[in-house]
KEDOFI-241110 format. One line per 2 residues: number of its first residue (from 0); for each residue x, y, z of C-alpha. Coordinates in Angstrom, 3 decimals. Layout:
N
NUM	X,Y,Z | ...;
// end
This chain:
297
0	-9.094,-13.906,21.060 | -6.599,-13.392,17.560;
2	-2.989,-12.804,17.495 | -1.188,-10.253,15.054;
4	2.326,-10.549,15.743 | 4.117,-12.715,18.393;
6	8.083,-11.608,19.229 | 10.375,-14.209,21.498;
8	12.923,-11.897,23.260 | 16.404,-12.075,22.026;
10	19.980,-12.234,24.023 | 21.380,-9.327,25.274;
12	18.101,-7.343,25.979 | 17.909,-6.346,29.951;
14	17.024,-3.239,32.142 | 14.200,-2.042,30.103;
16	10.568,-1.880,30.445 | 7.949,-3.019,27.983;
18	6.752,0.531,27.472 | 10.139,1.125,25.920;
20	10.863,-1.996,24.224 | 7.626,-2.854,22.533;
22	7.328,-0.103,19.804 | 10.936,-1.415,18.434;
24	8.592,-4.808,17.760 | 5.160,-3.728,16.692;
26	5.674,-0.556,15.139 | 4.963,-2.184,11.892;
28	1.220,-3.015,13.275 | 0.915,0.105,15.397;
30	3.672,3.400,14.454 | 3.481,5.194,17.811;
32	4.209,4.974,21.045 | 1.124,6.900,22.467;
34	-0.618,4.040,20.116 | 1.269,1.047,21.894;
36	0.733,2.607,25.684 | -3.176,2.290,24.643;
38	-2.527,-1.144,23.256 | -1.041,-2.375,26.353;
40	-3.475,-0.572,28.518 | -6.357,-2.071,27.030;
42	-4.625,-5.931,27.504 | -3.722,-6.244,24.138;
44	0.186,-7.296,24.988 | 0.628,-10.855,26.408;
46	3.830,-11.604,28.278 | 3.942,-15.223,28.371;
48	0.574,-15.459,27.445 | -0.394,-13.065,30.550;
50	-2.060,-9.458,30.158 | 1.359,-7.679,30.817;
52	1.787,-3.845,31.907 | 3.424,-0.870,30.798;
54	6.175,-1.435,34.017 | 6.430,-5.208,32.902;
56	10.735,-6.084,32.396 | 11.844,-7.641,29.684;
58	14.008,-10.594,29.829 | 15.702,-12.996,27.830;
60	13.377,-15.592,25.909 | 9.789,-13.966,27.027;
62	7.036,-13.971,24.648 | 5.485,-10.754,23.879;
64	2.489,-11.229,22.103 | 0.095,-8.658,20.359;
66	-3.616,-9.647,20.228 | -6.142,-7.850,18.283;
68	-8.457,-5.769,19.978 | -12.478,-6.972,18.660;
70	-13.657,-3.377,19.281 | -11.097,-2.329,16.369;
72	-11.757,-2.825,12.830 | -8.495,-2.847,10.682;
74	-8.089,1.023,9.181 | -8.875,0.561,5.386;
76	-7.261,3.315,2.884 | -9.235,2.714,-0.553;
78	-6.753,3.163,-2.751 | -5.686,1.615,-5.785;
80	-2.242,-0.449,-5.892 | -1.017,-2.427,-9.004;
82	-0.418,-5.766,-7.648 | 2.131,-8.104,-9.411;
84	2.056,-11.464,-7.906 | -0.073,-12.615,-4.940;
86	-1.111,-16.160,-3.294 | -2.040,-16.981,0.493;
88	1.298,-16.462,1.999 | 3.094,-13.626,-0.234;
90	2.132,-10.023,-2.579 | 4.225,-8.080,-4.533;
92	2.961,-4.795,-5.452 | 4.238,-1.839,-7.495;
94	4.470,1.109,-5.171 | 3.709,4.619,-6.849;
96	5.990,7.638,-5.850 | 4.817,10.157,-3.635;
98	3.126,7.718,-0.642 | 4.659,6.505,2.247;
100	5.067,2.477,3.075 | 3.972,3.065,6.929;
102	3.512,6.116,9.291 | 1.247,7.602,11.591;
104	-0.628,9.565,8.598 | -3.864,7.137,7.497;
106	-2.911,7.826,3.923 | -0.639,5.037,3.429;
108	0.542,1.611,1.523 | 0.318,-0.474,4.525;
110	-3.367,0.478,5.375 | -4.361,0.231,1.365;
112	-3.351,-3.196,1.034 | -6.425,-4.545,2.566;
114	-8.399,-2.684,-0.123 | -6.025,-4.558,-2.981;
116	-5.002,-7.846,-1.586 | -7.326,-11.543,-0.903;
118	-7.376,-11.877,2.650 | -5.391,-15.281,3.390;
120	-7.273,-18.234,4.598 | -3.960,-19.663,5.895;
122	-4.258,-20.287,9.800 | -1.230,-18.323,10.756;
124	-2.666,-14.917,8.421 | -1.423,-11.659,9.756;
126	-4.105,-9.592,11.108 | -3.499,-6.996,8.225;
128	-1.126,-7.969,5.163 | 2.771,-6.073,6.099;
130	5.671,-4.841,3.869 | 8.284,-6.772,5.277;
132	11.058,-3.803,3.313 | 10.814,-0.158,2.799;
134	11.005,2.183,-0.255 | 11.301,5.853,0.714;
136	8.082,8.043,-0.161 | 9.291,9.363,-3.528;
138	10.696,5.858,-4.490 | 8.810,4.212,-6.916;
140	8.772,0.324,-7.598 | 8.344,-3.425,-6.194;
142	7.420,-4.052,-2.696 | 7.005,-7.645,-1.069;
144	4.376,-7.755,1.378 | 4.033,-10.806,4.037;
146	0.333,-12.111,4.301 | 1.118,-14.769,6.943;
148	3.464,-14.849,10.202 | 5.645,-18.419,8.195;
150	6.329,-15.285,5.295 | 6.929,-12.648,7.740;
152	9.388,-14.383,9.554 | 11.268,-16.479,6.362;
154	11.387,-12.834,4.347 | 12.595,-11.105,7.155;
156	15.557,-14.045,7.839 | 16.222,-13.618,3.961;
158	16.907,-10.169,3.738 | 18.811,-10.342,7.029;
160	20.766,-12.967,5.421 | 21.522,-10.888,2.246;
162	19.760,-13.551,0.180 | 17.125,-11.200,-1.393;
164	18.525,-9.803,-4.378 | 17.261,-6.134,-5.733;
166	17.557,-4.076,-8.557 | 16.905,-0.452,-9.331;
168	16.718,2.096,-11.729 | 17.951,5.330,-11.828;
170	19.094,8.881,-13.215 | 22.065,10.550,-11.724;
172	23.972,13.863,-12.337 | 27.056,13.986,-14.739;
174	28.723,11.698,-16.392 | 29.842,8.177,-14.398;
176	32.565,7.183,-16.237 | 32.801,3.599,-15.070;
178	30.727,0.588,-13.063 | 32.155,-0.022,-9.161;
180	31.234,-1.144,-5.956 | 30.932,1.531,-3.290;
182	31.318,0.325,0.324 | 31.025,2.697,3.558;
184	29.548,2.988,7.306 | 25.603,4.428,7.713;
186	24.370,4.304,10.978 | 27.118,2.930,12.181;
188	26.976,-0.265,9.737 | 28.742,-1.893,6.706;
190	26.608,-0.803,3.229 | 27.664,-1.754,0.090;
192	26.487,-1.296,-3.369 | 27.141,-2.012,-6.672;
194	26.013,-0.174,-9.968 | 26.417,-0.566,-13.944;
196	25.881,2.237,-16.335 | 22.935,1.638,-18.794;
198	23.199,5.230,-20.994 | 25.250,9.058,-20.669;
200	23.107,11.192,-22.262 | 23.900,15.042,-22.976;
202	21.928,17.725,-21.102 | 21.870,21.329,-21.439;
204	21.243,22.123,-17.723 | 23.676,19.174,-16.273;
206	25.853,18.765,-19.053 | 25.583,14.881,-18.964;
208	22.883,12.696,-16.959 | 23.387,8.768,-16.751;
210	21.077,6.175,-16.114 | 22.461,3.404,-13.852;
212	21.146,-0.025,-12.586 | 21.798,-0.437,-9.164;
214	22.398,-3.073,-6.695 | 22.824,-2.516,-3.375;
216	24.204,-5.773,-1.389 | 23.022,-4.250,2.187;
218	19.617,-2.108,3.044 | 20.471,1.279,5.346;
220	18.361,3.595,5.102 | 18.619,6.176,2.061;
222	21.720,3.939,1.081 | 21.612,4.722,-2.275;
224	20.940,7.928,-2.384 | 23.578,8.597,0.030;
226	26.093,6.431,-1.972 | 25.710,7.930,-5.487;
228	25.770,11.462,-3.718 | 29.220,10.347,-2.069;
230	31.178,9.582,-5.582 | 29.691,13.187,-6.943;
232	26.633,11.872,-8.558 | 23.445,12.986,-6.868;
234	20.132,11.477,-7.821 | 18.055,13.403,-9.818;
236	15.018,14.961,-7.789 | 17.019,14.312,-4.719;
238	16.271,17.267,-2.429 | 17.893,15.920,0.667;
240	21.415,14.470,-0.797 | 21.333,16.653,-3.426;
242	21.364,20.442,-4.002 | 19.280,23.346,-5.937;
244	20.664,21.765,-9.310 | 19.668,17.869,-9.035;
246	15.814,19.393,-8.820 | 13.912,18.950,-11.605;
248	10.268,20.447,-10.876 | 7.650,18.540,-10.880;
250	9.006,15.212,-11.575 | 10.209,13.565,-8.365;
252	13.118,11.599,-7.633 | 14.065,9.323,-10.551;
254	14.916,5.955,-8.383 | 12.616,3.013,-8.931;
256	13.085,-0.728,-7.657 | 12.537,-2.738,-11.223;
258	13.552,-6.112,-10.124 | 13.568,-8.304,-7.267;
260	15.021,-12.511,-6.276 | 13.924,-14.407,-3.476;
262	12.620,-17.613,-2.251 | 8.852,-18.396,-2.128;
264	8.797,-18.191,2.165 | 7.036,-21.196,1.875;
266	7.668,-23.535,-1.046 | 11.613,-22.157,-1.112;
268	10.552,-21.944,-5.102 | 12.886,-19.102,-6.644;
270	10.671,-15.857,-7.792 | 11.877,-13.260,-9.840;
272	9.716,-10.380,-10.394 | 10.703,-7.014,-12.820;
274	8.867,-4.497,-14.142 | 9.463,-1.894,-17.057;
276	10.904,1.685,-16.068 | 8.699,4.486,-15.164;
278	7.746,6.488,-18.113 | 9.400,9.485,-16.699;
280	12.937,8.129,-17.461 | 12.779,7.221,-20.915;
282	10.707,10.726,-21.527 | 13.385,12.616,-19.552;
284	16.571,11.339,-21.527 | 14.682,11.548,-24.985;
286	13.995,15.110,-24.256 | 17.460,16.098,-22.974;
288	18.715,14.592,-25.609 | 16.898,16.108,-28.267;
290	17.075,19.476,-26.441 | 21.070,19.237,-26.681;
292	21.252,17.951,-30.389 | 18.868,21.025,-31.228;
294	20.869,23.406,-29.801 | 24.019,22.205,-30.463;
296	23.420,21.696,-34.200;
// end
């Protein structure tokens, strides 16, 4: 019997049955509610070490464990990824744009990880390497992967305590005049993003484009996209928070996670990873500047 994930029920959880509670704690391993229900009925969910039922009541302090179904083999999507760093506990990959981190669809990053990473030999290795945060489908760049339970818990704590520092590069519509910190509420939670200006380029279509280095302090869904749109500078290619003017045919979203600083989840050694800005960013800025100069001689 191989354990995939163990969860200890925190305080203030009451009047909820396992079938309703389990999807929120096992979504990285079984993304659909129907899959969770099937796992419970197959005896893959233990409550305090005993096989649980869908109608079992959940209480503070209980141990809920998801175990491997011996008849199942991990789904593996044979899709090549750039691995920036890897050891027994942790991996760092460069996520391409246009692919979801995890979803009900088979073709996602989660299912591609076993094809790209070496299986950990640690005693607390995870059933499958697991992303510990998310990037939007159209966002590219650095993504942290836990290979052990220790890494999953510790990196989760670092994100919760806001000690992991992430930086992004983006191109937005218009001329941004000053670096600033944006603080709002997203999903009824505090959200804070700071940015600095890298360069402003003239553009025939947009008048101006600004390249920014962005540092989100919190990690709310679509935070950077919402914040930049809120100050009148939506990200180039953003269909959701921009408008028809923000679209750039065939080039996708101009947002990439380019730097991350953290502590190694096992040794607590400081780690810093940085990747180059995607080629399409510089190519676009050069092309827009050249076109402006050509038509304004």
